C-alpha positions in Angstrom: 77.0 99.5 108.0 79.6 98.3 105.8 80.2 94.5 106.2 83.2 92.7 106.8 84.5 92.2 102.5 84.2 96.5 102.5 86.3 96.7 105.4 88.8 93.8 103.9 88.8 95.7 100.5 89.6 98.7 102.5 92.5 97.4 104.2 94.5 96.0 100.7 92.9 99.6 99.3 95.3 101.5 102.5 98.1 99.5 102.2 98.7 99.8 98.6 98.1 103.5 98.4 99.9 103.7 101.9 102.1 101.2 102.4 105.6 101.9 103.3 105.0 105.7 103.3 105.4 108.0 106.0 102.1 109.8 106.4 101.4 113.3 107.2 97.8 112.7 109.6 96.0 115.6 111.6 92.9 115.9 112.2 90.5 118.9 110.5 87.4 118.6 113.2 90.0 118.3 116.2 88.3 115.1 118.2 91.4 113.3 117.2 93.7 115.5 117.3 96.1 114.2 120.5 96.7 110.3 118.2 97.4 112.7 114.9 99.8 114.8 116.7 101.3 110.7 117.3 101.1 109.1 114.6 102.5 112.0 112.0 105.1 111.6 109.6 105.7 107.1 111.6 105.3 105.3 108.4 102.4 103.0 108.0 103.3 99.6 107.7 100.0 98.4 105.9 96.2 98.0 107.7 94.1 95.1 108.8 90.4 93.6 109.0 88.8 91.6 111.2 85.3 91.7 110.7 83.5 95.0 110.1 87.3 96.2 112.2 89.7 97.9 110.0 93.2 99.0 112.3 95.7 100.7 110.7 99.2 99.5 112.1 101.8 102.5 111.8 105.3 101.5 113.7 104.7 100.9 117.1 101.2 102.3 116.7 97.8 101.0 116.0 94.2 103.0 114.9 91.2 101.1 115.2 88.4 102.2 113.1 85.2 101.4 112.9 82.5 102.8 110.5 79.6 102.2 112.3 76.0 103.7 110.1 77.7 106.5 109.4 81.6 106.9 108.8 82.7 106.2 105.4 86.4 107.6 104.0 87.3 110.0 100.3 90.1 109.8 98.4 91.3 112.6 96.7 94.7 112.8 94.3 97.7 115.4 96.0 97.0 118.0 96.5 93.7 117.7 98.8 91.2 120.2 98.2 90.4 121.8 101.9 88.5 119.2 104.1 84.7 118.6 103.4 82.5 118.4 106.6 83.6 116.8 110.0 87.1 115.3 109.3 88.2 112.7 111.9 91.7 112.0 110.2 92.7 113.0 107.1 96.1 110.6 105.8 98.4 112.5 103.5 100.4 110.2 101.4 102.7 110.8 98.7 100.4 111.3 96.3 96.8 110.7 97.6 94.4 111.8 100.0 92.0 109.9 102.8 89.8 111.3 104.8 87.8 109.9 107.7 84.4 111.0 108.3 81.5 110.1 110.9 83.7 106.5 112.9 81.4 105.2 115.8 85.0 104.3 116.8 88.1 106.0 116.0 91.4 106.1 118.8 94.8 104.0 119.0 95.5 100.7 120.3 98.5 99.4 122.3 98.6 95.2 121.6 96.8 94.1 124.7 93.9 96.8 123.4 94.1 94.7 120.1 94.4 91.7 121.2 91.2 92.7 124.3 88.8 93.3 121.1 89.8 90.4 118.4 88.8 88.7 121.8 86.0 89.1 121.6 85.2 88.4 118.0 84.3 85.0 116.8 86.5 84.2 113.3 86.4 85.3 110.1 86.0 84.2 107.0 88.4 86.3 104.9 91.7 85.7 107.2 93.6 82.9 107.0 93.7 82.5 110.5 89.6 82.0 110.9 89.2 79.1 112.5 85.4 78.0 111.6 85.2 75.3 115.0 85.3 78.3 117.7 81.7 79.1 115.6 80.4 75.9 115.1 80.1 74.7 118.7 78.5 78.3 119.3 76.4 77.4 117.0 75.4 73.7 117.4 75.4 74.3 120.9 72.5 77.8 120.7 69.3 77.6 120.7 68.4 81.3 119.0 67.2 81.2 115.5 70.6 81.0 113.0 69.4 84.1 111.8 70.3 86.0 114.9 72.9 84.5 115.7 74.6 85.0 112.1 74.4 88.6 112.9 76.5 88.2 116.1 79.9 88.9 115.7 81.2 87.2 118.7 80.5 83.9 116.4 81.2 84.7 113.1 82.5 88.0 112.0 82.1 89.7 109.2 78.4 88.8 108.5 75.5 91.3 108.0 72.4 92.1 107.3 72.5 91.1 103.6 74.8 88.0 103.8 73.0 86.3 105.9 69.9 86.5 104.3 71.6 85.7 101.1 73.7 82.5 102.8 70.8 81.4 104.6 68.9 81.7 101.6 71.4 79.5 99.2 71.7 77.1 101.5 67.8 76.6 102.0 67.5 76.9 105.6 65.5 78.9 107.5 66.8 82.0 109.7 64.6 81.3 112.6 65.6 77.6 113.6 67.8 77.4 116.0 71.5 77.5 116.3 72.1 73.4 117.7 69.9 72.3 115.2 71.9 73.1 112.1 74.0 69.8 111.5 77.5 69.7 110.7 77.2 69.3 107.0 75.2 72.7 106.8 77.4 74.0 108.8 80.1 73.5 106.7 78.3 74.1 103.7 77.6 77.8 104.8 81.5 78.4 106.4 82.4 77.4 102.2 79.6 79.4 100.9 80.4 82.4 103.6 84.5 82.6 102.4 83.6 82.1 98.5 80.3 85.1 98.4 82.4 87.7 100.6 85.9 87.2 98.5 83.8 88.0 96.1 82.5 90.6 96.9 86.3 91.5 98.0 87.4 91.2 95.0 84.3 93.5 92.8 84.1 95.8 96.5 80.7 94.7 95.8 78.1 92.1 97.9 77.4 89.6 94.4 75.9 85.9 95.5 73.9 85.6 92.4 76.7 82.8 90.2 77.4 84.1 86.1 75.8 80.9 84.8 72.5 82.7 86.3 72.9 86.4 85.5 73.9 85.3 82.3 77.1 88.0 82.0 80.5 88.4 83.3 80.0 89.3 87.5 82.2 93.0 86.5 79.1 93.6 84.6 75.8 93.1 87.4 73.8 95.8 87.7 72.6 96.5 91.6 69.7 95.0 90.9 70.4 92.1 89.7 73.2 90.9 92.0 71.1 89.2 95.0 68.7 86.5 95.6 66.5 87.4 98.3 67.6 90.4 99.3 64.9 93.1 99.0 63.8 90.9 96.0 60.1 90.4 95.1 59.6 86.8 94.7 62.2 83.5 94.2 64.0 82.7 91.3 63.5 79.4 92.3 59.8 79.5 92.5 58.5 82.6 91.9 56.8 82.6 95.6 56.5 85.9 97.1 59.8 86.6 99.4 58.3 87.1 103.2 60.4 89.6 105.0 60.4 90.1 108.7 62.0 91.2 112.4 65.0 89.1 113.5 67.5 90.0 115.6 66.3 93.5 115.9 67.3 93.7 111.7 65.0 92.8 108.7 65.3 89.8 107.7 64.2 88.0 104.1 63.6 84.8 102.9 61.0 82.5 101.0 59.2 80.4 102.7 58.4 77.8 100.2 62.2 77.2 99.7 63.7 77.7 103.2 61.5 75.2 105.2 
């Protein structure tokens, strides 16, 4: 499932591609046909994101998209080819066309529905309006493992399985430590690191958690096997110990039991 940086990058790309244009909107698959007719010919203002949720903002209308495990976008230069497979939504602009395939959620929301949705989400480290105090209060009062809390989108929105493993590894925090045992200094470091790593993710459109000095070359040149410290890695880069993995929060967590005591 795409993590928050990917959704924010997609929002940026869609805004640059379609911002200010009146779009042709259709639903080749038919499951969004009624809504597409309402949007067809309307001006697309911009796209925005909150955590793993993407919003397409038209004049007086807003489309909420959650990609889930199987959703994806495909982009074509105009004129576009015939829709391939089950295309939920096709957006046609002046120069490019975007197809949306297999999202977990695709719906029109009014302002009330939008506010109801975002009120259930925690602060998003990539948003200017994020309030880390909201996340700190939830973490510091919880007996759940910090590795589980970081996947809870009502605590912090946008963190997924890769980011949680990498963040906890870099901070030397054991994923099983209860939230209420995380110190304020550790949380502040966690929030700051999350912001930094997710911003890098938006810039390069991929998760990169190693630093340039460690890599020995620009981050943009990092191979897939070089981008991460602990996630699906065989050994710890710091101490050489084996990386352990187990299920935590219904997902596989990776950690070094020597560095993350």
